[in-house]
N, C-alpha and C positions, 0 to 999 in steps of 0.2 A: 391616544396615538403617541403622545410624548413618552409615556411609560414604555411602550413597545420599542420605540427607538432607543431609549436608554438601555433597556434589556439587551437589545441587539448589539449595541456598541460594547456593552460589558462582556458579552459572550461571543463577540464576532469571530474570534479565532476558533473557538470550539464549533460554532455553527458552520463556519467556512470549512473546517477540517471534516466535519460530518458530511457536508455536501460533496466536497471533492474526494473525500474518502469513499463515499458512495459511488461516485463516478469511476474512481480507480477500481473499486470492487467490481463494477460492471465490465470494465476493460479486462480485468483479470478473469472473471467468470466466463464471459462471452468468448474470449480467446482460448481459454482452457477447453470450453465445450467444443469449439471448432476443431481444435487439434486432437482432443481425446475422443470425442464422439463422432464427429463428421469425418475426420481423416484417420481415425483409429490409431493415433499415436499412443504410446505408453503414457500412463498418468504422470510419471516423473518427468518425462521429456515435455509433455504438454504443459506441466506446471512451470518448468524453467522458461519455456517460450512465453507463457502468459506473464511470468514474473518480469522478464525483460521489457515487455510492452507496458506493463503496469508501472514499473519503476520509472521508465522514461516519462510517462504521463504524470506520475505523482511528483517527480522532482520539479518539473516546471510549475505545476499548480500549487504545490506546497510553498515553493520559493516566492512566487509572485503573489498569490492570492491569500494563502492561509497565514504564513508567518511573515509575509511582507518584507522579505529580506531586501535591503537596499544595496547590497553588494553588487558592484558592477565591474570592479577590477578583476581581470582575468585570473590572477593568482587566488583571490578570495573565492571566486565562483568555482574554480577547480577544487579548492579545499572543501567547499560545501558539497560539491558533487561526490568527491571521494568519501567524505563522511557519510553522506546519504546512502551511497551504494554499499558501503561497509555495514552500516546499520541494517540495511535491507537484506544483505547476505546473511546476517544473523537470524533475521526473521524468516528468510527462505529456508534456512536449516530447520527451524522450528516447524515450518509448514511441511517440509519434506518428511520429517519424523511423523507428524500427524497423518500425512497421506500414507506412509508406509504402514503404520499401525492400523489405520482405518481400512485401507484397501487390502493389504496383504495378510494381516493377522485377523482382522475382524470381518473381512469380506463385505464391507459396506460399499455401495456404489461410489465411484470416484468423484462424481459431481457433488454429491451430498457431503462427502468428506472435505472436498475443496471449499465448499461454502462454510462449513464449521471452522476450518483452518483460517479462512479469511477473517473471521470475527476476531480470533486471537491475534492475528497479524496486524489488523487495523489498529487495535488498542495499543499493542506493543510499539508500532511505528509512530503513533502520535507522541508517546512519551519519549522515545528516542530522538525524534525530530525536535521536540520542544526543548529537551534538556541538553542535547549534545550538538545539534547541527545548526539550526536557525536561531541561535541565541540572540536576544535583543541587545 
């Protein structure tokens, strides 16, 4: 049991990111499904709406639980938020390109392409957050 606890503490950040990244993935995929499939919105509009919801969720969970940012000062939190959203805009661009290629050029179902794009985005977002946003 002690070894498991030591392993958890050693990899706590990665484990937390995988858990909350998985939750963010669900927020993104479920909201995308609702707007794209249930409400028949275009895949790009659905993706932007799901992105807004996922980014809001991810900022809070990444700040508090994953990277355990202790910043409370309004100026610092705003700086983190701006950095976070800027990095997420970069990966939104990547995701939109993947959606365009998958849906418009390859004619693959939008939900399948969205899931594939999310894997690329989650990995990219971890490194951007760790290296540039929530620095220790």
